[in-house]
C-alpha positions in Angstrom: 56.5 81.3 72.7 59.3 80.8 70.1 60.1 84.5 70.3 60.7 84.3 74.0 63.0 81.3 73.6 64.9 83.0 70.8 65.2 86.2 72.9 66.6 84.3 75.9 69.1 82.5 73.6 70.2 85.7 72.0 70.6 87.3 75.5 72.7 84.4 76.7 74.9 84.6 73.5 75.4 88.3 74.0 76.4 87.9 77.6 78.8 85.0 76.7 80.4 87.2 74.0 80.8 90.2 76.2 82.4 88.5 79.2 86.0 88.6 77.9 85.6 92.3 77.3 84.2 92.9 80.7 87.1 90.9 82.3 89.6 92.8 80.3 88.1 96.1 81.3 88.0 95.1 85.0 91.7 94.2 84.9 92.6 97.4 83.2 90.5 99.4 85.7 92.3 97.7 88.6 95.7 98.2 87.1 94.9 101.9 86.7 93.9 102.2 90.4 96.9 100.3 91.8 99.3 102.2 89.5 97.9 105.5 90.9 98.4 104.3 94.5 102.0 103.2 93.7 102.6 106.6 92.0 101.4 108.3 95.2 103.9 106.2 97.2 106.7 107.2 94.8 105.8 110.9 95.0 105.6 111.0 98.8 108.8 109.0 99.2 110.7 111.4 96.9 109.2 114.4 98.6 110.2 113.0 102.0 113.8 112.4 101.0 114.2 115.7 99.1 112.6 118.0 101.7 113.2 116.5 105.1 116.2 115.6 107.3 116.6 112.9 109.9 115.7 114.4 113.3 117.7 114.0 116.5 116.6 111.5 119.2 113.5 112.6 121.2 112.0 114.5 118.2 109.2 113.3 116.0 110.5 111.6 112.8 109.4 113.1 109.5 106.8 111.0 107.7 104.3 110.9 105.0 101.0 109.0 105.1 99.8 107.3 101.9 96.3 106.0 101.5 96.2 103.0 99.2 93.1 101.8 97.4 93.4 98.2 96.4 90.2 97.1 94.6 88.0 94.1 95.5 86.8 91.8 92.8 83.6 93.2 91.3 82.1 93.3 87.8 84.2 96.4 87.0 87.4 95.6 88.9 89.7 92.6 89.3 90.6 91.9 92.9 94.1 92.5 94.2 95.8 89.5 95.9 98.8 91.4 97.3 101.3 94.2 96.7 105.0 94.0 97.5 107.6 96.7 97.8 111.0 95.0 97.4 114.1 97.1 98.1 116.7 96.7 95.4 120.1 95.4 96.6 121.9 98.5 95.3 119.8 100.7 97.7 118.8 103.0 94.9 115.2 102.1 94.3 112.3 99.8 95.1 110.6 97.2 92.9 106.8 97.6 93.3 105.0 94.4 92.4 101.3 93.5 92.6 99.4 90.4 91.8 95.7 90.3 90.9 93.5 87.4 92.0 93.5 86.1 88.4 97.3 85.8 88.6 98.2 88.8 86.5 101.4 90.3 87.8 102.7 93.8 87.1 105.9 95.6 88.2 107.0 99.2 88.4 109.8 101.1 90.0 109.7 103.5 93.0 112.6 105.8 92.8 113.6 105.6 96.5 114.5 102.5 98.5 111.8 101.6 101.0 112.3 99.0 103.7 109.8 97.4 106.1 109.8 98.5 109.8 113.5 98.5 110.6 116.0 100.9 109.0 118.9 98.5 109.5 117.2 95.7 107.5 116.2 95.3 103.9 112.9 93.5 104.4 110.1 93.6 101.8 106.9 95.6 102.6 103.9 93.3 101.9 100.3 94.6 101.7 97.8 91.8 101.4 94.4 91.8 100.0 92.0 94.4 98.8 90.5 97.4 100.5 91.6 100.7 101.8 95.0 100.6 103.5 97.3 103.3 105.1 101.0 103.2 104.9 103.4 105.5 106.8 106.7 106.3 105.2 109.1 107.4 108.0 112.5 108.9 107.5 114.9 107.2 109.9 118.7 106.8 110.3 120.2 103.4 109.5 123.2 101.9 111.3 125.7 103.9 109.3 123.9 107.2 109.9 122.4 107.5 106.4 118.7 108.4 106.0 116.4 105.6 105.0 112.7 105.3 104.3 110.9 102.8 106.5 107.3 101.7 105.7 104.8 100.9 108.5 101.1 100.1 108.6 99.0 102.8 110.2 
């Protein structure tokens, strides 16, 4: 009987000692997945700007679809609270920021400016919560006639 009690106590101690490592691994796994999704946005935004031109009225606008994988909270991944794509005031790039459910915040840079829904505005693109999401990057003309990347949910 004492062996069983000792075995259970040892098991509880091992689990308690391993929880910080499991949490750290889950956070790192999520960061890797979200960073890959943001890198895909960066690559498709750059490709769209470099290879396409704004089309005349009445023609389909050039676009790229990006599938984002924002992990849910599990034993091996930390949940994503939200992702923001904030266009920089200079118009040269976008701050990509994401926040995990545990409050961890990370930022990276997307090399093209991306605005939300309207090419004449500079609104932030917000993607809330975890799960699979699709984002369309559309090349449109702003009020000055310059090409601008606009993000929309698909």
